[in-house]
C-alpha positions in Angstrom: 32.0 5.7 17.0 30.2 9.0 17.5 27.8 10.2 14.9 29.1 12.8 12.5 27.8 16.4 12.8 25.0 16.8 10.3 23.3 19.8 8.7 20.0 19.6 6.9 18.4 22.3 4.7 14.6 22.1 4.5 14.2 24.4 1.5 16.2 26.9 -0.4 15.9 29.6 -3.1 19.4 29.4 -4.6 20.0 27.5 -7.8 22.1 25.0 -5.9 24.0 24.7 -2.7 27.2 23.3 -4.1 29.2 26.0 -2.3 27.8 25.0 1.1 28.3 21.3 0.3 31.9 21.8 -0.6 32.7 24.0 2.5 31.0 21.6 4.9 32.6 18.6 3.4 36.0 20.2 3.9 35.1 20.7 7.6 34.0 17.0 7.9 30.3 17.8 8.3 27.5 15.8 6.7 25.1 17.9 4.6 21.7 17.3 3.0 19.5 19.8 1.1 15.9 19.3 0.3 12.9 21.2 -1.1 10.2 20.5 1.5 8.1 23.6 1.2 4.4 22.6 1.2 5.3 19.0 2.0 3.5 17.2 4.9 4.9 17.6 8.4 5.7 13.9 8.7 7.9 14.0 5.5 9.7 17.1 6.8 10.3 15.3 10.1 11.7 12.3 8.4 14.3 14.4 6.6 15.4 16.5 9.6 15.1 14.1 12.5 18.8 13.3 12.8 20.2 16.8 12.1 22.3 18.7 14.5 21.6 21.9 12.6 18.5 22.7 10.5 18.5 25.6 8.1 15.0 26.7 7.1 13.7 29.1 4.6 9.9 29.0 4.2 9.0 25.5 5.6 6.7 25.8 8.6 8.3 24.8 11.8 5.4 24.4 14.4 5.6 23.2 18.0 4.3 19.8 16.9 7.4 19.3 14.7 10.0 21.0 16.8 8.9 19.1 19.9 10.0 15.9 18.2 13.5 17.0 17.5 15.7 15.2 20.0 19.1 15.7 18.3 18.9 19.2 16.9 20.8 21.9 18.8 20.4 24.8 16.4 17.8 26.0 13.9 18.8 28.8 11.5 16.3 30.9 9.6 17.5 31.8 6.1 16.3 35.5 6.3 15.1 38.2 8.6 11.5 37.4 9.5 10.8 34.2 11.4 7.1 33.9 11.7 7.2 30.4 10.2 9.2 29.1 13.2 7.8 28.6 16.7 10.6 30.1 18.7 8.9 29.3 22.1 8.8 25.7 21.0 12.5 25.9 20.2 13.3 27.3 23.6 11.2 24.6 25.4 13.0 21.9 23.4 16.4 23.4 24.2 17.1 24.3 20.6 18.9 27.6 19.9 17.2 29.6 17.2 19.2 32.1 15.1 18.4 34.3 12.2 20.0 36.7 9.8 18.8 40.2 10.6 21.5 42.0 8.6 20.6 40.1 5.5 19.3 42.3 2.5 18.6 45.3 4.7 20.1 47.6 2.0 18.1 45.8 -0.7 14.7 45.9 1.0 15.2 49.6 1.8 16.1 50.2 -1.9 13.0 48.2 -3.0 10.7 50.2 -0.7 12.1 53.4 -2.1 11.7 52.2 -5.7 8.1 51.4 -5.0 7.6 54.8 -3.4 9.0 56.5 -6.5 6.8 54.2 -8.7 3.8 55.3 -6.8 4.7 59.0 -6.9 5.5 59.1 -10.6 2.9 56.6 -11.5 5.4 54.6 -13.4 3.3 51.5 -14.0 0.3 53.4 -15.2 2.5 55.5 -17.5 3.2 52.4 -19.7 -0.6 52.1 -20.5 -0.7 55.9 -21.2 2.2 55.5 -23.6 0.6 52.7 -25.5 -2.7 54.4 -25.7 -1.2 57.6 -26.9 1.0 55.7 -29.4 -2.2 54.1 -30.8 -4.1 57.4 -31.2 -1.1 59.5 -32.4 -1.6 62.1 -29.6 -0.7 62.4 -26.0 -3.4 61.8 -23.4 -2.3 62.0 -19.8 -5.7 61.9 -18.3 -5.2 58.5 -16.7 -2.0 59.4 -14.9 -2.8 62.9 -13.6 -2.5 64.2 -11.0 1.2 63.7 -10.3 2.7 65.4 -7.2 6.4 66.1 -6.5 8.0 64.4 -3.6 9.7 67.5 -2.4 7.7 68.8 0.6 5.6 65.6 1.0 5.6 63.6 4.3 6.9 60.1 4.5 5.9 58.0 7.5 8.1 55.0 8.5 6.4 52.4 10.7 9.3 50.5 12.3 12.6 52.4 12.3 15.0 49.5 12.8 17.6 48.1 10.5 15.6 48.6 7.3 13.3 51.5 8.2 16.3 53.5 9.4 18.0 52.9 6.1 15.0 54.2 4.2 15.2 57.3 6.3 18.9 57.8 5.7 18.6 57.3 1.9 15.6 59.6 1.5 16.4 62.5 3.9 18.1 64.5 1.2 15.0 64.4 -1.1 13.3 67.3 0.5 10.6 65.2 2.2 9.4 65.6 5.7 10.1 62.2 7.3 8.4 61.0 10.5 8.6 57.6 12.2 6.9 55.5 14.8 8.6 52.7 16.8 7.8 52.1 20.4 10.7 49.7 20.8 13.6 52.1 20.0 15.8 53.2 22.8 16.0 56.9 23.6 19.7 56.8 22.6 18.8 55.3 19.2 16.1 57.9 18.7 18.6 60.7 19.4 21.1 59.2 17.1 18.6 59.1 14.2 17.5 62.6 14.8 14.1 61.7 13.3 10.8 63.2 14.6 8.8 60.3 16.2 5.0 60.3 16.5 2.4 57.8 17.5 1.1 55.5 14.8 -2.3 57.2 14.5 -0.7 60.6 13.9 1.7 59.1 11.4 -1.1 57.6 9.4 -3.0 60.9 9.4 -0.1 63.1 8.3 1.9 60.9 5.9 1.6 61.1 2.1 3.5 57.8 1.9 3.5 55.1 4.6 6.1 52.4 4.4 6.0 49.3 6.7 9.2 47.9 8.3 8.2 45.9 11.4 8.3 42.2 12.2 5.1 40.2 11.9 3.8 39.2 15.3 0.5 39.2 17.3 0.9 42.9 17.9 1.5 43.9 14.2 -0.8 41.4 12.5 -3.3 43.4 10.4 -1.8 46.6 11.7 -3.1 48.1 8.5 -6.9 47.4 8.4 -10.1 49.2 7.6 -9.9 51.4 10.6 -6.3 52.5 10.1 -6.7 52.9 6.4 -9.5 55.3 7.1 -7.1 57.5 9.0 -4.9 58.0 5.9 -5.2 60.8 3.3 -7.2 60.1 0.1 -4.0 61.1 -1.7 -1.7 58.8 0.3 0.1 55.6 -0.7 0.9 52.5 1.3 4.1 50.5 0.7 4.7 47.1 2.3 8.0 45.2 1.9 7.9 43.6 5.4 5.3 40.8 5.7 2.0 40.1 4.1 0.2 39.6 7.4 0.9 43.2 8.3 -2.0 44.3 6.0 -5.6 43.1 5.9 -5.7 42.5 2.2 -9.5 42.7 1.8 -9.6 46.0 3.7 -6.8 47.3 1.5 -8.6 46.2 -1.7 -11.8 47.9 -0.5 -9.9 51.1 0.3 -8.3 51.2 -3.1 -11.6 50.6 -4.9 -13.3 53.3 -2.9 -10.5 55.8 -3.1 -9.9 55.9 0.6 -6.3 56.0 -0.3 -4.7 56.8 -3.7 -2.7 53.6 -4.1 -0.5 50.9 -2.7 2.7 49.1 -3.6 3.0 45.6 -2.2 5.9 43.1 -2.3 4.7 40.6 0.3 1.5 38.5 0.7 -0.3 36.3 3.2 -0.1 33.4 0.8 3.0 33.2 -1.4 2.8 33.2 -4.3 -0.6 34.8 -4.1 -3.5 32.9 -5.8 -4.8 34.0 -9.2 -7.9 35.4 -7.6 -6.0 37.7 -5.2 -8.1 40.9 -4.9 -5.2 43.3 -5.6 -4.6 41.8 -9.1 -7.6 43.5 -10.5 -6.8 47.0 -9.2 -4.8 49.5 -11.4 -3.8 51.6 -8.3 -2.0 48.6 -6.8 1.6 48.1 -7.8 2.6 44.5 -7.1 6.0 42.8 -7.1 6.8 39.1 -6.4 8.5 39.4 -3.0 11.8 40.5 -4.4 12.8 43.1 -1.9 15.5 40.8 -0.6 17.0 40.1 -4.0 20.5 41.1 -5.1 23.6 39.1 -6.0 25.4 40.8 -3.1 22.8 39.9 -0.5 22.5 36.3 -1.8 26.2 35.6 -1.1 26.2 37.6 2.2 23.6 35.4 3.7 25.1 32.2 2.4 28.5 33.0 4.0 26.7 34.2 7.2 24.8 31.0 7.6 27.9 28.9 6.9 29.7 30.8 9.7 26.8 30.0 12.1 27.0 26.3 11.2 30.8 26.1 11.6 30.4 27.9 15.0 27.9 25.4 16.1 30.1 22.5 15.1 32.9 24.0 17.2 30.7 24.6 20.2 30.4 28.3 19.7 27.1 30.3 19.5 25.6 31.6 16.3 25.9 35.3 15.6 22.3 36.4 16.0 20.4 34.2 18.5 16.7 35.0 19.3 16.2 32.9 22.4 19.4 34.0 24.1 18.2 32.6 27.5 19.4 29.2 26.3 22.9 30.6 25.8 22.9 32.0 29.3 21.9 28.6 30.7 24.7 26.9 28.8 27.2 29.6 29.9 
């Protein structure tokens, strides 16, 4: 008797996966869900070794682990970024790798915009001003001034893909000058966006607000560093809702201390959650949120349904919706 089709989840952020368990049981598919984040590689392997499909959130999937998977035919990343999965190793092992690029694009764009507004209006610092003024019985705005209006300011978007383009579309009626940089956009897509494109160096020099929306890879790792921060205006703000590795944290902390730039709003970190001694915690001109750009009830159910569709497709011999290593599909075709 042939083995039943099996799906294993390495780690998840939902309260439970009862919905997935019920739907897959109805389809006659075996299902296991674990919380293996930070667990040893050998323990992860033991749990996923007999899976046909593996769904991974934040568990590291290096070549040393992927190379041992002899049954797996599909790995699905729960999310947009996939720097925790060695895609080349998947391809070498003959494992299709899929992800969810449409997941939470509206939500991350909204979060980036919320952080931009918080920087511009100094929302976080205003609470301290309110409490101090309440204690003294008179207003004292010295710690929040100067405040500048957004109208007429320049927003620079680094990476004008699914999320960056939405930031542009949502903000283009706010009276801001918006510029972008993205060497991978086609000419047709550039014309469709009708957005002025410049090189990254020019963008950093001209922008009053810089927001990051690119994948993390060898090319973009520490794209924001001491040298690139030095290009920015002393009144400028940096916003990062993409990946922590995009920014050299020590260089950013130093720039914030020295006043190289006015401030930053950060939602993502090299280590998550960041350690208690993270250098940005001590800086008042750093607005920090706990990697919540993805979060909304709508996005949560969208990705669950999308991943379930990919699993059912695999069980029926059909390809997942968004495959990264498409060359494997071409070979099978």
